[in-house]
C-alpha positions in Angstrom: 99.7 107.9 105.9 101.4 107.4 109.3 102.3 103.9 110.5 100.0 102.3 113.1 99.3 99.0 114.8 96.0 97.3 115.5 96.5 96.3 119.1 93.7 93.8 119.3 92.0 91.8 116.4 90.3 88.4 116.2 91.5 87.2 112.8 90.0 83.8 113.1 86.5 85.2 113.4 86.6 86.8 109.9 85.4 85.0 106.8 88.4 83.6 105.0 88.0 85.8 101.8 87.7 89.0 103.7 90.7 88.1 106.0 92.9 87.5 102.9 91.6 90.8 101.4 92.3 92.7 104.6 95.8 91.3 104.9 96.5 92.3 101.3 95.5 95.9 102.1 97.7 96.4 105.2 100.5 98.1 103.4 98.3 100.6 101.5 96.8 101.5 104.9 100.1 101.7 106.8 99.1 99.0 109.2 102.5 97.6 110.4 101.3 94.8 112.7 98.1 93.1 113.9 98.1 91.8 117.5 96.0 88.6 116.8 94.4 87.5 120.1 93.0 84.0 120.6 89.6 82.7 121.8 90.3 79.0 122.5 92.6 76.2 121.5 91.6 76.1 117.9 92.0 79.9 117.7 95.5 79.6 119.2 96.6 77.1 116.6 95.2 79.3 113.7 96.9 82.4 114.9 100.2 80.6 115.3 99.9 79.2 111.8 99.1 82.5 110.2 101.8 84.4 112.2 104.4 82.0 110.6 103.1 82.7 107.2 102.8 86.5 107.7 105.3 88.4 109.9 102.9 91.3 110.4 100.7 89.0 112.4 101.7 88.9 116.0 99.9 86.2 118.0 98.7 86.2 121.6 97.4 82.9 123.0 94.7 82.5 125.6 91.1 81.7 126.3 88.3 84.3 125.9 86.2 84.5 129.0 82.8 85.2 127.4 82.1 81.5 126.9 81.8 78.2 128.8 84.9 77.4 130.8 87.4 75.1 128.8 88.0 71.5 129.8 91.0 70.9 131.9 92.6 69.2 128.8 92.0 72.3 126.7 93.4 74.7 129.2 96.5 72.5 129.6 97.0 72.3 125.9 96.8 76.1 125.6 99.3 76.5 128.4 101.6 74.0 126.7 101.4 76.0 123.4 102.2 79.2 125.3 105.3 77.5 126.8 106.4 75.9 123.6 106.1 79.1 121.5 107.0 81.7 124.2 109.7 83.2 122.0 107.3 83.6 119.1 104.1 84.9 120.8 103.9 88.5 122.0 101.4 88.0 124.9 98.9 85.9 126.7 95.4 86.7 125.7 92.6 87.3 125.4 91.9 86.3 129.1 89.7 87.9 131.7 86.1 87.6 133.2 82.7 87.0 131.6 81.1 90.4 132.2 78.6 90.3 129.3 77.7 86.7 129.7 76.8 87.4 133.4 74.4 90.1 132.3 72.3 87.5 130.5 73.1 84.6 133.0 73.6 86.1 136.4 73.6 82.6 137.8 77.1 82.0 136.4 79.6 81.1 139.1 82.6 83.5 138.8 85.3 81.8 141.1 86.1 79.2 138.4 86.7 82.0 135.9 88.9 83.8 138.5 90.8 80.5 138.9 91.4 80.2 135.1 92.5 83.8 134.9 94.9 83.4 137.8 96.3 80.3 136.0 97.1 82.5 133.0 98.5 85.3 135.1 100.9 82.9 136.8 102.0 81.7 133.4 102.6 85.3 132.3 104.7 85.9 135.4 106.7 82.7 134.8 107.5 83.6 131.2 107.5 87.3 131.5 104.8 87.9 129.0 102.3 90.8 128.6 98.7 90.0 129.4 95.7 91.1 127.2 92.7 91.5 129.3 88.9 91.4 128.9 87.8 93.2 132.0 85.4 96.1 132.2 83.4 98.0 134.9 83.4 96.1 138.3 85.3 93.2 136.8 88.3 95.4 136.2 88.7 95.8 140.0 88.7 92.1 140.5 91.4 91.8 137.8 93.4 94.6 139.3 93.4 92.7 142.6 94.9 89.7 140.9 97.4 91.7 138.9 98.6 93.5 142.1 98.7 90.1 143.9 101.0 88.6 141.3 102.9 91.9 140.8 102.1 92.0 137.1 102.7 95.4 135.6 102.5 94.4 131.9 98.8 94.5 131.5 96.6 95.7 128.6 92.9 96.2 129.3 91.4 96.2 125.7 88.3 98.2 124.9 88.2 99.3 128.6 85.3 100.9 130.3 85.1 101.6 134.1 84.5 103.9 137.0 86.7 106.9 137.8 88.2 105.1 140.8 89.1 102.1 138.7 90.6 104.4 136.0 92.7 106.1 138.7 93.9 102.8 140.0 94.9 101.6 136.6 96.8 104.8 135.8 98.6 104.5 139.1 99.6 100.9 138.1 100.7 102.1 134.6 98.3 99.6 133.0 97.7 100.2 129.3 94.2 100.6 127.7 93.2 100.5 124.0 90.2 102.2 122.3 88.2 101.1 119.3 86.5 103.0 116.5 83.5 103.6 118.9 85.7 106.5 120.2 84.2 108.5 117.4 80.7 108.5 118.8 80.7 107.2 122.5 80.8 110.0 125.1 81.9 107.4 127.7 85.0 106.7 125.6 85.6 110.4 125.0 85.8 110.9 128.7 88.1 108.0 129.2 90.5 109.3 126.5 90.6 112.7 128.1 91.4 111.2 131.5 93.9 108.5 130.5 97.6 109.5 129.8 98.3 109.3 126.1 101.6 107.3 126.8 99.3 104.5 128.1 96.9 104.2 125.2 96.8 102.0 122.1 94.3 101.7 119.3 92.5 98.6 118.2 89.6 97.4 116.1 88.5 94.2 118.1 87.5 93.1 114.6 85.3 91.7 113.3 83.1 93.3 115.9 81.0 95.8 114.1 80.6 99.5 114.9 77.9 102.2 114.6 78.2 105.8 113.8 80.2 106.5 110.6 81.1 102.7 110.5 77.5 101.4 110.4 76.9 98.6 108.0 80.7 98.5 107.3 82.9 95.4 107.8 85.4 96.2 110.5 88.9 96.8 109.0 92.2 97.8 110.6 92.2 100.9 108.5 89.5 102.3 110.8 92.0 103.0 113.5 93.3 106.0 111.5 89.9 107.5 112.3 90.4 106.7 116.0 93.8 108.4 115.9 92.3 111.6 114.5 89.6 111.6 117.1 92.2 111.0 119.9 94.2 113.9 118.6 91.1 116.1 118.7 90.1 115.0 122.3 93.7 115.4 123.6 94.2 118.6 121.7 97.6 117.4 120.4 99.1 117.4 117.0 98.1 114.4 114.9 101.7 113.5 114.1 102.5 113.5 117.8 99.5 111.2 118.6 100.4 108.8 115.8 104.0 108.6 116.9 103.2 108.0 120.5 100.4 105.4 119.9 102.7 103.5 117.6 105.6 103.6 120.1 103.3 102.6 123.0 102.3 99.4 121.2 105.8 98.5 120.1 107.0 99.0 123.6 104.2 97.2 125.3 104.3 94.1 123.0 108.1 94.3 122.7 107.8 94.1 118.9 111.4 95.1 118.3 112.4 91.8 119.9 110.0 89.8 117.7 110.8 91.0 114.2 
């Protein structure tokens, strides 16, 4: 089995027993690293702790946008952690804009979320850290505006979905995307994979988020990304070995993992 990296997973959202089982099965599934993104301050602390116990866990610290805004104190504590552990973490994330929350609550005021995101982007610039982004559809253009404003090139749009014009803009900026196991059954993602350059793609689970299709009723596990790689190979009409190799190298390069071993 070829080596691969799960480029986006929420380890702290798994039940402890399943998380331990999952970690014990990484070797047999050729999962070399997990990019463990954070949701809030408590999540940041957990990911830091686990990453110091298990070198395959590579932490990213941030505040997930699909929730109420953090207090000023929490935001400052997260920023302090990022600065204190800048040599240990691989990225700032997950950060972005609350697209799904606004579908249910359109009254949500967006500017404070933009301010928080810009706060993290300034920090990424200051520390020269990659950014892991939650930004889809029209939100992606707002985020691209900020990335261009701050001249940030090291951006990863996880589980991305967007318009052809946004896709073109992101490709021109050489921004990375990652796809989840829903690439096996979502036509929208099939089209995205066909359009996006393979050297700007990574694979992820966004676990423990559940999936449909062949994964219905299954707990999300990093081993599922092997199915994603096979689907990408089919859609790109490229040899599976070539696709594995490039996806792996893309993730190592983007997250500078050779510097963090």
